[in-house]
C-alpha positions as CSV (number, residue, x, y, z in Angstrom):
1,M,-25.8,14.2,7.7
2,S,-27.2,11.7,10.1
3,G,-25.9,8.3,11.2
4,G,-23.0,9.3,13.3
5,G,-19.3,9.4,12.5
6,L,-16.5,11.7,11.6
7,L,-18.5,13.6,9.0
8,A,-21.9,13.6,10.7
9,G,-21.7,16.1,13.5
10,R,-20.2,14.1,16.4
11,P,-16.8,15.2,17.8
12,P,-13.9,13.2,16.3
13,R,-13.0,11.5,19.6
14,S,-16.4,9.8,19.9
15,A,-16.5,9.0,16.2
16,D,-13.0,7.6,15.9
17,P,-11.8,6.8,19.4
18,D,-8.6,5.1,18.4
19,G,-7.9,7.4,15.5
20,T,-7.9,4.7,12.9
21,R,-10.2,6.6,10.4
22,R,-8.2,9.8,10.9
23,D,-5.0,7.9,10.2
24,R,-6.5,6.4,7.0
25,L,-7.6,9.8,5.9
26,K,-4.1,11.1,6.5
27,T,-2.6,8.2,4.5
28,A,-5.0,8.6,1.6
29,W,-4.3,12.4,1.6
30,Q,-0.5,11.7,1.5
31,E,-0.9,9.3,-1.3
32,Y,-2.9,11.8,-3.3
33,R,-0.2,14.5,-2.7
34,T,2.5,12.1,-3.6
35,A,0.7,11.1,-6.8
36,H,0.2,14.8,-7.6
37,S,4.0,15.4,-7.1
38,A,4.9,12.5,-9.3
39,Q,2.8,13.9,-12.1
40,D,1.5,10.4,-12.9
41,A,-2.0,10.8,-14.2
42,A,-3.1,7.2,-13.7
43,R,-1.8,7.1,-10.2
44,L,-3.4,10.5,-9.4
45,H,-6.7,9.4,-10.7
46,Q,-6.6,6.2,-8.5
47,A,-5.5,8.2,-5.5
48,H,-8.3,10.8,-6.1
49,V,-10.9,8.0,-6.1
50,A,-9.3,6.4,-3.1
51,L,-9.3,9.7,-1.2
52,H,-13.1,10.1,-1.8
53,R,-13.6,6.5,-0.7
54,T,-11.7,7.1,2.5
55,I,-13.6,10.2,3.3
56,W,-16.9,8.3,2.6
57,D,-15.7,5.5,4.9
58,A,-14.7,7.9,7.6
59,S,-18.3,9.1,7.9
60,D,-19.0,5.7,9.5
61,N,-22.5,6.1,8.0
62,T,-24.0,2.7,7.2
63,M,-26.3,4.0,4.5
64,L,-23.4,5.9,2.8
65,K,-21.2,2.8,2.9
66,R,-24.0,0.7,1.3
67,I,-24.4,3.0,-1.6
68,W,-20.6,3.6,-2.1
69,P,-20.4,1.3,-5.2
70,T,-22.9,3.4,-7.1
71,V,-21.4,6.7,-5.9
72,E,-17.9,5.5,-6.7
73,A,-18.9,5.0,-10.4
74,Q,-20.3,8.5,-10.5
75,I,-17.2,10.0,-8.8
76,N,-14.9,8.1,-11.1
77,L,-16.8,9.5,-14.1
78,A,-16.8,13.0,-12.7
79,I,-13.1,12.9,-12.1
80,T,-12.5,11.5,-15.6
81,V,-14.5,14.4,-17.1
82,D,-12.6,16.9,-15.0
83,E,-9.2,15.5,-16.0
84,S,-9.9,15.2,-19.6
85,T,-11.5,18.7,-19.9
86,R,-9.5,20.8,-17.5
87,S,-6.3,18.8,-16.8
88,D,-5.4,21.0,-13.8
89,P,-4.0,18.8,-11.0
90,D,-2.9,21.8,-9.0
91,R,-6.5,23.1,-8.9
92,A,-7.8,19.7,-7.8
93,L,-5.1,19.5,-5.1
94,H,-6.1,22.9,-3.6
95,V,-9.8,22.1,-3.7
96,H,-9.2,18.9,-1.7
97,E,-6.8,20.6,0.6
98,R,-9.6,22.7,2.0
99,L,-11.8,19.7,2.5
100,I,-9.2,17.6,4.2
101,D,-8.2,20.5,6.5
102,A,-11.8,20.9,7.5
103,I,-12.2,17.2,8.3
104,L,-8.9,16.9,10.2
105,G,-9.8,20.1,12.1
106,G,-12.6,18.2,13.6
107,D,-15.2,20.9,14.0
108,P,-18.5,19.3,13.0
109,R,-20.1,22.5,11.6
110,T,-17.0,23.3,9.6
111,I,-16.8,19.7,8.2
112,E,-20.5,19.7,7.3
113,A,-20.2,23.1,5.6
114,E,-17.1,22.2,3.6
115,V,-18.5,18.8,2.6
116,E,-21.6,20.5,1.2
117,R,-19.5,23.3,-0.5
118,H,-17.2,20.7,-2.1
119,T,-20.1,18.6,-3.3
120,R,-22.1,21.5,-4.6
121,A,-19.2,23.2,-6.4
122,S,-18.0,19.9,-7.9
123,A,-21.5,19.1,-9.2
124,E,-21.9,22.6,-10.7
125,E,-18.4,22.5,-12.3
126,L,-19.2,19.0,-13.8
127,L,-22.5,20.2,-15.2
128,E,-20.8,23.2,-16.8
129,M,-18.1,21.1,-18.3
130,I,-20.6,18.7,-19.8
131,A,-22.7,21.6,-21.2
132,E,-19.5,23.2,-22.6
133,R,-18.6,19.9,-24.4
134,K,-22.1,19.7,-25.7
135,R,-21.9,23.3,-27.1
136,D,-18.5,22.6,-28.6
137,A,-19.8,19.4,-30.3
138,E,-22.9,21.3,-31.6
139,G,-20.7,24.1,-32.9
140,S,-18.4,21.8,-34.8
141,G,-21.3,19.9,-36.4
142,A,-20.5,16.7,-34.7
Protein backbone atom coordinates (compact mmCIF):
# COMPACT_ATOMS: atom_id res chain seq x y z
CA MET A 1 0.00 0.00 0.00
CA SER A 2 1.23 3.46 -0.69
CA GLY A 3 0.25 6.80 0.69
CA GLY A 4 1.80 6.56 4.14
CA GLY A 5 0.29 5.75 7.45
CA LEU A 6 -0.12 2.99 9.95
CA LEU A 7 -0.91 0.32 7.37
CA ALA A 8 1.36 1.53 4.60
CA GLY A 9 4.85 0.58 5.61
CA ARG A 10 6.04 3.45 7.77
CA PRO A 11 6.87 2.77 11.41
CA PRO A 12 3.94 3.53 13.73
CA ARG A 13 5.72 6.43 15.48
CA SER A 14 6.03 8.47 12.28
CA ALA A 15 2.58 7.46 11.10
CA ASP A 16 0.85 8.20 14.39
CA PRO A 17 3.13 10.47 16.44
CA ASP A 18 0.65 11.15 19.24
CA GLY A 19 -0.84 7.65 19.28
CA THR A 20 -4.36 8.87 18.46
CA ARG A 21 -5.02 6.37 15.67
CA ARG A 22 -3.60 3.54 17.76
CA ASP A 23 -5.87 4.53 20.66
CA ARG A 24 -8.89 4.66 18.35
CA LEU A 25 -8.06 1.19 17.07
CA LYS A 26 -7.75 -0.14 20.62
CA THR A 27 -11.10 1.44 21.50
CA ALA A 28 -12.83 0.00 18.41
CA TRP A 29 -11.33 -3.42 19.15
CA GLN A 30 -12.52 -3.26 22.76
CA GLU A 31 -16.02 -2.31 21.60
CA TYR A 32 -16.00 -5.24 19.17
CA ARG A 33 -14.94 -7.62 21.95
CA THR A 34 -17.53 -6.18 24.34
CA ALA A 35 -20.29 -6.58 21.73
CA HIS A 36 -19.10 -10.15 21.15
CA SER A 37 -19.26 -10.90 24.88
CA ALA A 38 -22.73 -9.37 25.14
CA GLN A 39 -23.95 -11.68 22.35
CA ASP A 40 -25.92 -8.78 20.89
CA ALA A 41 -26.04 -9.42 17.13
CA ALA A 42 -26.99 -5.88 16.10
CA ARG A 43 -24.36 -4.31 18.34
CA LEU A 44 -21.76 -6.79 17.12
CA HIS A 45 -22.57 -6.01 13.50
CA GLN A 46 -22.16 -2.27 14.09
CA ALA A 47 -18.94 -2.81 16.06
CA HIS A 48 -17.61 -5.01 13.26
CA VAL A 49 -18.21 -2.33 10.62
CA ALA A 50 -16.79 0.33 12.96
CA LEU A 51 -13.65 -1.78 13.50
CA HIS A 52 -13.07 -1.97 9.76
CA ARG A 53 -13.70 1.78 9.43
CA THR A 54 -11.18 2.48 12.18
CA ILE A 55 -8.56 0.28 10.52
CA TRP A 56 -9.25 2.01 7.22
CA ASP A 57 -8.88 5.45 8.83
CA ALA A 58 -5.70 4.38 10.63
CA SER A 59 -4.05 3.84 7.25
CA ASP A 60 -4.02 7.63 6.83
CA ASN A 61 -4.25 6.98 3.11
CA THR A 62 -6.17 9.79 1.42
CA MET A 63 -7.39 7.64 -1.47
CA LEU A 64 -8.62 4.91 0.86
CA LYS A 65 -10.47 7.47 2.97
CA ARG A 66 -12.15 8.92 -0.13
CA ILE A 67 -13.48 5.54 -1.27
CA TRP A 68 -14.57 4.39 2.21
CA PRO A 69 -18.32 5.01 1.61
CA THR A 70 -18.29 2.57 -1.30
CA VAL A 71 -16.15 0.06 0.52
CA GLU A 72 -18.26 0.36 3.66
CA ALA A 73 -21.33 -0.73 1.73
CA GLN A 74 -19.46 -3.79 0.45
CA ILE A 75 -18.06 -4.63 3.89
CA ASN A 76 -21.51 -4.23 5.41
CA LEU A 77 -22.93 -6.62 2.83
CA ALA A 78 -20.12 -9.14 3.32
CA ILE A 79 -20.56 -9.09 7.09
CA THR A 80 -24.33 -9.53 6.69
CA VAL A 81 -23.86 -12.54 4.41
CA ASP A 82 -21.33 -14.03 6.82
CA GLU A 83 -23.57 -13.51 9.84
CA SER A 84 -26.66 -14.94 8.15
CA THR A 85 -24.82 -17.90 6.61
CA ARG A 86 -22.38 -18.93 9.28
CA SER A 87 -23.49 -17.18 12.47
CA ASP A 88 -20.15 -17.87 14.18
CA PRO A 89 -19.15 -14.81 16.21
CA ASP A 90 -16.27 -16.68 17.88
CA ARG A 91 -14.66 -17.39 14.51
CA ALA A 92 -15.03 -13.74 13.47
CA LEU A 93 -13.46 -12.60 16.74
CA HIS A 94 -10.41 -14.82 16.26
CA VAL A 95 -9.99 -13.80 12.62
CA HIS A 96 -9.87 -10.15 13.65
CA GLU A 97 -7.67 -10.82 16.67
CA ARG A 98 -4.84 -11.84 14.36
CA LEU A 99 -5.31 -8.69 12.26
CA ILE A 100 -5.44 -6.34 15.25
CA ASP A 101 -2.40 -7.99 16.86
CA ALA A 102 -0.43 -7.44 13.65
CA ILE A 103 -1.42 -3.78 13.39
CA LEU A 104 -0.74 -3.03 17.04
CA GLY A 105 2.56 -4.91 16.80
CA GLY A 106 3.69 -2.18 14.43
CA ASP A 107 5.90 -4.17 12.05
CA PRO A 108 5.07 -2.84 8.57
CA ARG A 109 5.76 -6.13 6.77
CA THR A 110 3.66 -8.11 9.22
CA ILE A 111 0.85 -5.57 8.95
CA GLU A 112 0.90 -5.65 5.16
CA ALA A 113 0.96 -9.45 5.07
CA GLU A 114 -1.88 -9.77 7.57
CA VAL A 115 -4.06 -7.15 5.87
CA GLU A 116 -3.57 -8.97 2.57
CA ARG A 117 -4.25 -12.38 4.16
CA HIS A 118 -7.38 -11.09 5.90
CA THR A 119 -8.70 -9.42 2.75
CA ARG A 120 -8.05 -12.40 0.48
CA ALA A 121 -9.42 -14.96 2.93
CA SER A 122 -12.54 -12.88 3.56
CA ALA A 123 -13.18 -12.43 -0.17
CA GLU A 124 -12.69 -16.14 -0.88
CA GLU A 125 -15.00 -17.13 1.99
CA LEU A 126 -17.66 -14.67 0.84
CA LEU A 127 -17.55 -16.00 -2.73
CA GLU A 128 -17.85 -19.56 -1.43
CA MET A 129 -20.83 -18.67 0.79
CA ILE A 130 -22.59 -16.97 -2.14
CA ALA A 131 -21.89 -19.97 -4.40
CA GLU A 132 -23.21 -22.33 -1.72
CA ARG A 133 -26.40 -20.29 -1.36
CA LYS A 134 -26.84 -20.39 -5.13
CA ARG A 135 -26.35 -24.18 -5.20
CA ASP A 136 -28.82 -24.60 -2.36
CA ALA A 137 -31.40 -22.42 -4.12
CA GLU A 138 -30.96 -24.35 -7.36
CA GLY A 139 -31.21 -27.66 -5.53
CA SER A 140 -34.47 -26.67 -3.86
CA GLY A 141 -36.00 -25.53 -7.14
CA ALA A 142 -36.21 -21.91 -6.02
